[in-house]
N, C-alpha and C positions, 0 to 999 in steps of 0.2 A: 334455483343461483341467484337468481337475483334478489336480493334481502330487503335493500334498502332504498329510499325514493331519491337521498342525494346522491349516493352513487350515480345509480342509474339515468338521473337529468345529465350529470356531464357525461356520462359514456354517450347518450343519445347526441349530446350537442357535439363532441368529439366526432362522431359518426356520419354526423350530417357533414361536417367539413370534408371529411377523409373518403366517403363516400364506400366504406367495403361492401362486399356480396352478401358477407354473411357477418355475424358477432358470436363470438363463443365464448361464455364465461367458464374459467378456469377452475377445476372443482380441487386440482390435486392428486386426482386417484393413479392409482397404476395402471389402473384400464387406459384412462386418459393419456397417459404417458407412451403407451405401447400404440394406440392410436395415431397419435401426434409424430413418433417414430417411425411408422410405417409411412404417413404421409410424408416426412421430411426425406427417405430415402427416394420416395416415387418422384419426388419433383429434384432431385440430385442434392438438395440443402445438406444430406448428410450422406457419409459414406459408411458401410457396417465394414466392422475390420474382422479380423479374424477371430471369431468368438472362441474357439479354445486358447488360443495366444493372448487374446486381450477382449477376455466375456464383457459383455456389454459395451464393448466401446465404441466408438466412432469418430470420424474425420469432417470436419470442416473447411470449406476453403473461403476468405474472404475477396473482396475484388481486388484488383491489383494495386488501387488507389486507397486502400481501406483497410491496413494493417495494423493502425497504431493508435492511440488517442491524438486527435488533433488540436491539441490546446491552442492554435490559431484563428481555430473556428470555435472556440468555446466560452461562451458569454457568462456575465452575472448583468442581469437586470433589471435596475432598481430605480428609483423614480431621481436620485439625485445620485453622481455620479463616483462625488466624493464616498459614498457609504462602499462603492465595490472599490476602489482603492487603485494604485497604479500599478499592482502588479497582475489585474484582472482584467482581461478585454470586458469592457462597458458597452450596451447597448440599450435606449431608452426602452422601457417594457412597451409602450404602446408600437413602435417602431418594429420591436420584436416579434411582436404577436401577428403583426401585418406582414412583417416577411417571411417568416417560416408560416404562417397559414395560407401566404400565395402557394406553397410549395408543400404544403399536406393538403390542399384543397383539391380533392377525388384521386391521390397517391395510391388508396386502398382498393379501386376498381379494378374488379376482377380477382381479389382477395379477399381472405377473412381477416376479422379484427378481433385479435385475440383479448380478452378482458382477465387481467392478471392480478389477482388480489395477494399482497404478499407481505408479510413482517420481516422488519430489521431487530434482532433481539427476539430472545425467548416469549413466544405469544402471553400475554397476561402480566408479563413484567413490567413494574411503574418505569419502569426507562429505556421501552421498546418503540419504536413508531411503526406506523402502518400507512401503507400505499397501495395504489392500484396502478399498473402499466398496462397501455393499451397498445399494440405491437401488431404489424402485419407478418413478422418472424417466427417462425415455430422455431427456431436455433434460439431466438431468446427466451421463448417460453422453457425450452427444455435446458436452458442453461439458466432461467431464474427458478426452475427446481431445484437444482444442486444448490445456487447461492444463498436461496434466501427460502423464508418458511410462506407454504404458495396454497391458496385454495380456501374451502369454507372457511377453517378454523380463523386467520385471522380476518377474513370478514365476519364472522360472528364476533369477535373482539372488538372489532370498528364500532358496530352498535348503529343505531340509527340516526345519532346525531356527530357521529365521532371524525375528527378532525383527519385527513389523511391526504398524503401526498398526492398531489395528479401528476403524472407521466403518461404521456404521449411519445410514441416512436412512431416512424415509419423508412420502412428503410428507402422508398420513394423510386428512383431511376439511380441511385449509389451515386448520384453526378459531385464530383467533389466542388465544383462550384455553386452547388446548389444544398450545400450540408451543413447544418446547422445543429450545435448544442447549446441550448439555451435554459439559465436557470434564474427563477423568479423568485428567490425570498420573502418579498414580500406578498405573494400570493400561494406559496408553498406549491409551488410547480416548477415541472421540467419539460421540455417539447425538445427532441431528439431528431432530426431527419436526415435522410440523405446516406447514411452510414449503416452498415453492419458488423462492425467489430464492437468486441465484447466491451472495451471500456468507455465509447462512446452510446453504447447501446442497451447495456444492463443496468437499468435507472436505478436500480436498489443502492447499486456501489458506492462509485464516485460521486455521484448525483446525489442520490438523498443522503447515504451516511455520512459523506462529509461537507460536500458543498452546501447543500440545504440544512443539514444538522447543524454545520458548524455554526449557523446565523441561528437556529436553533439553542445549542448551547450554550451561546454568548446571553442570550434571552433570559434562559431558564434556568443560568448558574451550574453548568455542568462541561465537559470538553469530548469535542467528538475528532480525533485525531487518527493522523495516517501511520499507525502502531502495531506493531504485533504485539499478544503478550503470552509469556513462557512460563512455564513452571520448573520450580528447580526442588525436587525433595532428596530430603536428607534419609540414612536409612532407619531415625526414628519416625519417620512420617510427618514429618514438619515440611512445610511447604512456603517457598517464597514466590513472587512472582513478580517481574518484571516487563513492563510496556518499554517499546524500543521502535525508534523513529528512524527509518530507512528511505531513500528516493529509489524508486520503482528498479528492477534489477541489480538491485545494491545486495542482497545476499538478506532479505527480512526472512523467506520462506524457506532457506538454509538456516538459519540461526533458530525459526520457530520451530524446526526440526530436527534440532541438532540431537546427534549422538554422541554420548562421552567419549574421549580418546583414550586410548588402550591404558598412557599411561595415568588415567584416572580412575578407571573401573574400580579398582580395589576398595576407592572410596562408598562403592554401593550408590550412586546419584541416581536418581531416575529423573529424565524428564518428561514436562507434559507440554505438549501445544493447546496453548485455547485458543489463539489466532494467530493469522500470520500478514495482517494487513490492516485492519482497521481496529481503533478502542475505543469503547465510548466510555468516560471515567466521568463519575460523582462524587460528592461528599456523604459517606455512611456519616451514620449517627456516631461511631467509634472515634469521629475525628480523623478518618483517615481516608485517601482518595482509594476507592474502589472501581474495577475495570471489566467491561466484560466485551465478547465478540459478537456485535451485532449479524456476523456471516454463519453460514451454516458449507460454504464449501471454500475449495480455492481456486482462484484464477491467477495461473501461476506461469513462469518462462520458462518454457522447454529447453533450450539452448543452454550447455553447460550444465544441464542436470544428469544425474548419472550417480552408479552404486556409491561412489566415492566424494563428492559433493554432498548428494544427498540422497544416503538409500532409503530413507523413511517418505521422500517425495515417490521415487520409483515403485514403493508398493503402495502408494496412495494410487498412482496414477494404472496400476494394473489391470484395472477392471472398472467399470460403470463411469467411464469418463467420455469427454468429448474434447476431442485434441481438433486445433486451431492452425493453419497453414504449417503444417509438420511436414515431413516425405513421406511416400506410402513406399513400402519394400513389397518385393513380387509376391512375398508370402500374407499379405496384408495386415502385416505389423508397421510400425510407426518408428520413424529414425529423426532424428536430429544433430548437429554439431555438435560434439562434445558428451554424444552418449556413451554409454558403455560399449555397445558394439562398432568395430569397425565401418567404416563406411560401403556400404553395399554396393555390390559391382555395377548394380543398375537400380533404379527407383525412378518414380514420378515424381517430381518437385513442388513443390508449397504451391505452386501456378497451375499444375495440371500437367507440365511438360516432362520427357522422358530426360533423366539425369544419370552421369555418370562423373565417379572421381576423376578431377582433374578436369571438369567441363568449363569453358571460359566463356565471356562472353564477348561483343563485336570489340570492346574496346582492350581485350585482353585481361580482363579482372575475373577470379573465379567465382563463379556461380555456385552458392551455396543451396544446399536440397530444401532446409527448411527456413524460414524467416527468422532473423536475427530476435525478432520479439513475437515466434508463434506462441504459442499458449495451452495451458490444458485446463480443460475445468474439471474438478474431482472432488466428492464427497467430503465435507469434514470427517465424517464417521469410518471411509478408509483409511486415513492416517494412521498407524501402528499405535503412535503414542498419543491419539488424540486425548484430550483431558474429560473426563466422565463430567467434573463439576463445570464443563461449557455453559449446561443451559441453569445453571443459578441465576433466581430472578434479578438478584442485587448484585450477582458478578463475583469477583475476588479482591482482595487488600493487595495492592501494590505496594512493592517494598523499595522499587527503585526505577525511574524513568532514563531511556538512554536514548543519544543522539548519535547517528553515525552517517558516513558517507563515503566517496571516493576520492581520497588526497594521495596522490603519487609522493609527495616530501613535506608538505607541512604539518599537517596535525602529528601529535605523539598517538601509539598504541591505545592509551588510556588515560582520562583524567577526569577528576570529578571536579564539580564547579563548588567554588566555598561556600556558597548559598543558594537559596531558592532563585533570588533576583539574578545572582551572575548566571545559574542556571539558563534562566528566561533567557539572557544574553547568550548566551552557547547555541541554544537552540534558533536564533532569533537571527545569527551571525553566521549558521551552517552553509557551506558552499560544499558541492560534490560534482565531480566529471561525469557529464552527460552518459545515457545509455541508450540503447536503440528502443526502449520501451517510452522514449521521451522526444517530444518533437523538437528538432533544432542539430546540428552540429554534434556528432559522438564525438567524446573527451574532451569539449569546451567545457570550461567550469562557470558553475552557474551558482548564486543563490538561491538556496534552496532552507529558509525558515523551517524547524520543525518538519522538513520533507513535506508541508503540506502548502508550497508554492503554485502546483496546478488544482491545488483542490479546497483550498479555504473560501470561501461563499462571501466574504466582505473585507473590508479596509483591514489589512496586517497589522497594520499600527494599533488598530481598536483590537486585533486580536491577540497583539501581545500585551496588552493592559489586558485583555481579558485571563491571561497568563499571570500576570504579575497577581489582578485580583485574587484569582483561585489559590495563590500561595497565601494569602491571606485569610483565605476561608478555612484552607485546612488545618486542622489543629497542628497536627503530626507529616507536614508535606514528606513527603519521599525525595532522596537524594537525587542530585540529578546529575549524570555523567555522557561523557562522549567518547567515539570507540572511532578507529580507523584502520579497520584489518588490510589495509590494499598499502600501507607506506612501501614503497621501494627505495632500492640503492641506485647508485647513479647508472648502473650499467640495465635497467629498467627492470633487475629482480625483486620480488615482493620478499619482503626480510619476514614478514611472518605466515605461519602456514594457513592459518585462518580453519575454516569450516568446523570440525569438532573440537579443535584445538580452542578455541574460544571460548570455552568454558571453564577455561583456567580464568581468561578475564573475568567471566560474569561471576566466578567462584569470589574472585578481588571485591567485584560489585557490591555482591551480597554480605560479604563480611563486614565491609563498610560503611551497609545501610543497619548493622545490625552496632557496630560502635567496635567490635572486635579486635580489629588494630591501626594501624597508624596509616601515615601515608607522608611522602615529602612534598614539600610546598614549592611551588615554582610561579614565576611569572603569570602563569596559564592558568593552572587550577592545582589541585593535589592530586600527584603519581602515584602509582605502587616503590615500596624498597622493593628492589628486586628480589632479594629473600624471604618476600611476603607470597610470591607468586610460586605456585606449584609445578616447577619444571619437569616432574618424572616421567621419564620416557621420552622425552622431546630433549631435540637436541640444538638449540639455538645458536651459533657462535655470541661470545661476549660484545664481539665488534656488532654486531645486528642488534642484538638487544640493547646497547648503547644508542643506537642510530636509532632504534623504536623509539625512544625515550627524549630524544634530543629535541633542543628547540632553539629553532633560529631566531635571534630576537631581529634582525634586519630581515628577513622575510615576512614576522608578524609583525611588524611596523608597515612595511608594504600593505600585509593584508588589511590594516586597519582604516588604510587610504580607500582600501576597495568597503571595505564594511561601510564607513562616513558615505560615500556615495550611494551607495544601497539605501542606508536612513533616511538621509536627504529628503529622498525621493516622498517622502511620507508626509515633507511639511510638519506644521504645528501639530499633526494629527499624533505624531510619535510620541510616545510616553519618554519626561524628560529621564526619567530613570536607566532607559537603554540610553541616549547620549553618556550619560554619566556613568556607566560600565563601560563604555568603549573609552572615556578619555581615562577612567584607571587602568585599563589593559595599556592603550600605550604610556601612561605611566611608569608601569610595572616593566615594560618592554623596552624602556627607555634605558631605567634605574640598571637591568642587570646587564646593559653593555659596557657599565661603567665597571663590572664587578667581575672576578677572575671567572673563567669557564666552572672550576670545581664548585663554586658557590651555588651554580644554578641549580643543584641540585641540595640542598641545607641541610641541616638536620631534620631528622623524622620528625613529624606533628603529626599529635592525634589529635582531629575534631570531632 
């Protein structure tokens, strides 16, 4: 398996620091998978589930202090702090290597170092990237096998002098005070130590595919984005693809695996899932933006997933899945809050303790059976609607780009940006309420441009500039939209049913991308004429529909103050166009305050 001197040299250097007892080069074979699974079961790293009800499935539990991405311990390590920007934690590379190196030193004594060659994207594609992860966790190896293309094939594609991302991971002692996730974009290197949680240690995912690749993308003139890719096929076989960005646990996987609602089934749509989390997009020879999903699996949030919210996800995790931090039922199956089944009368919770419904902690608070950020890792091919075109080496054409997040009051259900630059501003000013998948207080609103705030590997002002530049390069840039499935009334009730019903909004978005229907111009952007939304079989009261598209000028003017404060932190590196777009938004919102409310939905205007 050892094939190339430059890879072997690096492995030996890291092994000299980490001092493992053994080194195993992963070949990606089924025999290797069986042997590693056997070892993980023996050590307790995995627990086998009921093979009749959940064939090929296993349960893993993380340390209690290691249940989500630790953004506060995640650093971008560049020679100049300004290249990391104000939204990233920064550390000088020399300091970072020294600090982490002291923790890595001897961290693998008594353990095996697994060498995992992997490819993000189809092997052989000009847009794929190769990495090698060194880890002392079998859990990581088995998850990487699901999420990426692992083994000899990526190593063969690398060649004797090929460039690869150097990924080093060790659980070490799982001490949160000795935990670091470090990215060195200048060296094409990632070091992660002291964690065993997937978001911190599956280094092909957020680390390579976003933080490191976003830097590569700027340099090489393509885009590495935190986006799903979804295909909508009409009965005549024509398929259009959208790329959509949402913060974690805000519905990306649900949308990526959408099932048409009953009211639209007569139209004969078929939905194809290309990916639920990451999109790499590039300029093709036809002048359009094409995208591919570099992953081969799903690392999804379990709580709230059920046959109503996401039946395709439930089918996806029914076999050959690794569950993390969910509850274990007496029959050897798993459960989480929001599951289809009622809470079991007794279970073992995600911490390994006995659990029953109504159990409370010492402070009188309900004890959850599954952690709010519990996860499943499942193969892409398990998904009943997986796209057979996901292996296309050049990707698929993108017809529309969609941004979204959780805003209970402010943002309407959907609106279209006036043009590409305005769309970049819409993405750059995005905000969403925090979820359990993120570090910080749940429910707090934070700016999350393009859903990339935790994942952009360089100064976000330069990132916005890259988006503006790509708009100039693409001959036919896709229109940009913003959606908000989470608008609430004054009593906290959701106004829109969401889930499969979201196809009604996607249908409008795609019709707009084809230039087939008009829209209403508002100070915020272009919104649907209500008669252009197909509401067949769906009863949403007229009052709720009006509220879904209402625009509160005072609230938006207050929002511009927060946007301005966010933009100001970038100083002179912030593109002038973003400030100009902000000023234009303020001007439009100020003007609308002086008009009668009826005029805020002006005559239909096709653009």
